[in-house]
N, C-alpha and C positions, 0 to 999 in steps of 0.2 A: 504494500500500500504506500509506503514512504517513497518507493521508487517512482510510482505514478505521479505523486505530488511534485517531485523534483522535475519531471518532464513537463508538467503543466506550467511551472514557473517560467516566466519570460526572463531571459538573460538580457541585460541592457546592451545596446550595440556598443562596439568599441568606440572610444572617443579619445581625442587628444586635443583638448581645448587650447592648449598653448600653441600647438601647431596650427590650428584653425586661425588663431589670432595673428600668427606670424604670416600666414598666407594672405589674409585679408589686409593686414598692415602693409605688406610688401606691394600689393596691388594699389592701395590707396596712396602710398608714398611715391611709387615709381610707376607711372601709367603704362610703360612698355612691358611690364611684367605680365599683364593680362594677355598680351599677344602670344606669350609663350605657354600659357596655361588654359587658354580659352577652350580648346577642344576637349579638355577634361573637367572644366569648371562647371559645377552644378550645386544647387542647394542641398542635394542629397549627400554631399560630402561633409556636411556640417551637422553637429549634434546640439550645440548650445543655441538656444532660441535667438539670442541677440545676434549671433554670428549668421544664422539663417536669414534674419532680417537684412543684415548688411549685404550678404551674398545676393539676395533678391534685388536689392537696390542697384548693385553693380551690374547685374544681368539686365535690368531694366534700362540703365544708362547706356549700356553697350548696344542694346536694341535701338534706342533713339539715335545713337551716333551713326548707325548703319542704314538709317532710313533716308 
């Protein structure tokens, strides 16, 4: 019975908030960084709610710049 309970518990996704902040900070400080990471950049890469919000804003701005 204990084994079934363990399987039902959700394991939190891996996260490295410090890395998230380094990536976002690098993009915000040096605009050419986004050109190197754009093909892999997604809000799904972020765990912290505030970082997801920032990533969404960056993606929105990129979309506006390419219109």
